[in-house]
LOMIVEX-386554 format. One record per residue: x, y, z of N, C-alpha, C in turn. Coordinates in steps of 0.02 Angstrom, whole numbers, plus 50000, padded with zeros to 5 digits. Layout:
# LOMIVEX-386554
XYZXYZXYZ/...
END
This chain:
# LOMIVEX-386554
540424920848834540334920948916539824924348901/539474922548953538734926848959538914931649035/538874938549002538904944249045538274945149103/538504945949145537954947949229537604952549185/536954953649219536284957249207536374963449268/536844967749267536984971749314536384978549342/536364980649391536024986449388535994990749341/536614993249328536634997149272536344995149216/536414990049207536014988249117535144989449127/535004986049193534444988949197534024994349196/534444999549221534425008149213534395008549152/534905006049118535035007649032534365005449001/534074998049017533454996048985532935001448991/532755001349050532245009349080532415013049025/532945016849042533165023249019532965024648929/533255016848903533225015448837532365016448827/532035013648847531355010348824530865017748844/531205021948897530875029248904530955034348855/531595033448839531665037348782531495035648725/531395030348681531035026648619530165029648613/529755028248683529085029948696529105038148687/529705041348714529535048048723529665050848651/530205048548597530485051248530529815047748479/529535039848493528865039148452528375046848475/528285046348538527715051448544527725058548507/528315061048511528635065548467528495067748391/528625060048365528855059248310528125056648268/527505054048313527025051448272526535056648249/526565062448264526185066948251526525071748179/527185068448165527445070848109527555067248053/527105059948060527495054948049526915052847973/526555059047962525815056047902526225053047831/526715055047827527195053947756527265047147761/527505045547805527905037747827527215034447829/526675035447846526035031347844525715029747778/525785036647747525515035047692526015032247637/526385031347648526815027247604526645020247603/526425018547675526405010547681525705009447670/525215014847678524375014547664524215018447621/524375018547561524395025147494523475023747491/523215018847506522475018347501521915022447544/522385026347602522005027647647522065035547646/521555037447639521595045647636521785050147699/521725045847761521905052447821522305045047839/522925042847855523335038047867523575040447936/523575046647942523835048448035523145049848083/522965047748139522545047648186522675056648203/522315059548200522375067548210521665070448264/521315064648276520685067348322520935070548365/521375066748410521575069048473522305069848491/522735073548530523465072048544523495065648572/524065062948537524355056548584524645059048636/524715064548659524925063548752524485065348773/523965067248752523455066548789523115062348797/522975056748757522755049848775523365048348812/523975048748806524375043448853524305046448916/524175050448929524175055149007523465053149019/523025054249003522265049849012522395041349032/522735039248970522785031248992523075030449051/523845033549054524115032649140523705033849193/523225039549197522925040349232522175034949264/521965033149212521495027349213521845020749252/522405020549231522715014149248522975014149313/523235021949328523815022649392522955023849452/522405024849415521765025949492521565018349497/521455014249450521405007349449521755004349493/522315004849493522774999749515522895001349584/522865007749581522855009549670522255007349720/521695008349678520965006049722521124997549719/521464992849661521574985749654522034984149745/522534987349727523094987449775522714985749854/522364992349861521994994349915521544988449937/521334985549899520794980649904521134974449907/521574971249861521964966049847522414963949932/522774966749939523164969350001522764970150075/522384973550067521944973850110521554968650133/521164964650091520814959150079521304953050110/521994952750076522354947350105522584946450165/522694952050183522934952150257522444950950303/521554954850289520974951250332521064945150330/521064941950292520924933550289521484930550314/522024933450326522614929450339522784930250399/522764935550430523064936550490522524940450538/521874938850546521344940550576520704935750584/520224938450638519864932550658519404930250603/519394934150524519084931750461519424926750432/519924924250451520324919250409519754913450391/519234911450411518904908350381518564909650322/518684915450297518244918650236518814918250176/519254913950192519814914550142519584911350107/519374904950081519094901750018518714906449992/518184909250029517544915449994517964918349952/518624922949991518824928249955519194926949888/519394917849905519824917749826519394916549773/518654912249797518084911349746518114919649706/517894924249759517624930049718518114933549685/518814932649717519104934449641519344930549578/519064923549587519404919849540518724921949484/518124924749507517474926349468517594932949440/517974938049473518104943849458518604943549390/519094938549401519454939149340519204935549287/518624933049298518374926249242517774932149206/517614937849233517284943649183517564945849133/517394944949059517664950049020517714957849031/518094961449027518304969049043517734971448991/517444969248941517094972548905516304970048930/516274964748943515524964848989515344968249042/515774969649084515944972649148515744981449114/515994982649062515984989949034515214989249011/515094985048969514264986848952513744986649003/514044982649053513364983049124513454989149152/514214992049164514274997549214514225003949180/514025006149113514145009349084513315013849085/512825009449063512215013049054512015014249147/512525011949180512225012049263512555019049278/513005019849279513495024049305513735030949258/513725028949186513805034349139514335033149110/514485035549043515065035049002515645037349034/516295035548984517005040249028517385035349058/517665039949121518075033449158517875030749205/517395032549234517155026549289516995021349285/516705020849233516545011749208517315007949188/517715013749165518485009649162518655007949201/518615011849271518975010449311518775003949369/518095005749343517774998749393518044992249345/517884992249298518334985049252518954982749265/519354989649260520154987749277520204984849361/519974987449404519954986349472519684978549476/519224975249458518974970349451519374963749403/519914966749376520274963449325520804961449350/521034968449404521964968749418521894966249474/521314965049525521514964549615521634958249608/521464952649563521754946549600522414945249581/522774947049546523714945649546523874947849610/523554955149641523844958449690523654954349747/523064950649752522954947949794523134942249826/523174937449757523434930749754524294930749809/524634938249778525494937949774525544939749856/525024944149887525054945549947524684940349981/524394935949980524224929150023524784923850009/525054926049942525834918949946526484922449980/526544927349976527094933050003526804932150096/526224931150118526194932350203526284924450233/525954919750166526144912150171526924909150192/527264915050150527844912050154528544914250208/528194919350257528364921550316528444915850371/529094913750399528954908050437528704910250493/528274905150527527944906450585528594909350660/529174906850648529474906950700529704915550707/529654919150642529714925450651529074928350690/528454927150676528024928750688527984927250779/528184923750801528274920550862528974926250891/529304926650859530024930850901529664938150916/529264940850838529164946550849528484947050909/528064943350905527414942050975527884943451047/528534938451051528844938351118529004945351117/529324948251073529564956351084529014962151110/528574959651120527944962851145527524966751067/527624965051011527304967150952526544964950967/525934969350952525334966050931525314962050856/524604959850845524554954750787524724960050747/524414965950740524474971150684525254975450675/525514976450739526194977550726526584974450688/526684966550709526894960650680526854962050606/526184962050589526024961350510526314967850480/526334972450507526584980050461527434979550467/527584978550532528374978450539528784973950529/528404967750519528864961850519528674957650447/527964956650431527864950250382527694953050317/527414960150321527484964350257528034966950213/528554968350267529304970650236529444963050202/529564958450236529634949950231529354949050131/528664949550146528354948650089528164953950025/528524960550040528624964350001528674963349914/529334957549912529574957249848529004952449815/528654947449848528214945549824527534949849806/527254952949847526684957849834526884961449767/527504965549766527614969749709527754965349634/527664960149651527844955549583527054956049548/526584954349598525864954449593525754958849546/525794967149601525554971949573526004974349493/526574971449480526874973549421526374969049364/526174962649369525994958949348525164965149337/524724965049378524094968449371524374973449332/524844979649354524704986349322525024984449247/525274980249224525564977749159524844975849122/524724971449140524124969549113523574973749087/523324978149157522914984349148522994988249103/523774991449091523874993949031523664992348965/523594986448953523414983048891522784983248893/522494980148942521764982648948521304986848944/521554993448974521394999648982521125003848906/521415000248852521445000548792520515000848758/520264996648791519654994148771519174999848808/519315003348841518835008648896518675012648841/518925014748786518745019348746518125017148697/517885010648707517355010348674516715011648727/516905015748775516235019248835516505027548841/516935027948796516885036148799517565036548834/517795033548865518555036848913519125037048838/519585041548870520175044148812520765038848848/520855036148802521405030248802521915029248743/522295026148758522775025048689522365019948648/521755017348682521445012048633520985016048571/520945023448598520465027448556520665025548485/521325026348442521355026448380521445019148380/521295015748400521365007048374520505005948376/519995009848423519365007648402519345010548354/519545018448329519165019848260519515018448208/520115014848224520415010548164520315005548139/519885001448199519754995448179518854997248143/518395000948181517725002848136517875004348088/518445009048058518255011348008518995009347959/519125002747956519484999647928520175002747902/520475007247963521125011247954521665007247982/522125002747957522574999347995523215003748016/523335009747970523855015947999523415016748069/523045018248099522705020948151522755014748219/522655009348189522755003348237523655003148264/523965004848213524645003448220524955008648252/524605013848257525065019748296524665019548370/523985015248381523805017648450524165011748482/524265004148448524464998448485525394999748494/525625004348461526365005048447526305008348529/526015013048540526095016548602525985014648661/525305009448664525215005148724525665000048740/526184996248696526604992648697527154994448719/527385002748708527855005348736527805006048798/527315008848814527085011548889527195004748934/526774999748905527054992148958527604990648970/528014992948893528694991448919528994995648968/528945001148947529465006649007529035004749080/528385002849091528215001349177528534994949197/528604990849140528634984049181529584984549186/529864988749149530634990449155530764994249228/530184999149240530295002149318530124997549348/529544993849360529544989449406529964983149416/530404980849357530734975949356531494980749403/531424986749387532174990949439531944989549498/531334991549505531204993349580531274987749633/531074981449585531204974649615531794971049650/532174971849583532874972149616533324975749654/532984982549674533184985049714532964984549783/532514980849781531934978049836532454972849848/532474967249812532874961849826533574961949869/533934968349832534594968349835534594971149935/534114976349925533974977950007533814973050048/533614968450034533354961250079533804957850090/534364956650039534874952650034535394955650092/535274961850082536074963950151535564964550210/
END
């Protein structure tokens, strides 16, 4: 018999993945002997050029900044073309979003870095372009799913169009929008690793150094932390979405 997936089990999953990430973050600097055992041919099997904690925090900062900008652009743009006199621009917006998603992040980094400098700024630009499509599409889908009858009722109660959007439509569309944000953020956690190619401090730094120096141990260390971070964030969004859906059900 299959047991139901309860809220407590979701929280346990988030807690377990968080503890695993923190434990890995603590254990990696002390794991030189372990990696030396599995990679005896490597002179330096443990990445030590930068603290894994600093790389993790920097990685999170870049993802958070780019995701915040992507949310503002994606949600704001979708609202403008759905609930304003600019509705004729919706096909244009969808085309531009598709183009931004089709641009490889590496190509964006290669173009942006010489123009605005190396480091975090070109990384944020690339992640925004790559992450705005899921958010905008989810917002469009969420707003389209709101029954027109509810809009008419809100208007009949004296609400303006923007009050209807803010107080009625966005709360109803919130679960769908949050699902798009979740997809965007989790994708960008993995994509942010390549930002180290333009000098940004991310968890991709051990991976880039490992690939260039044929050091598989470095690649494993960076990839392990990126994967665990993505799992933790995904579990966090899962808990948030379940709570939001439960609130809507009540």
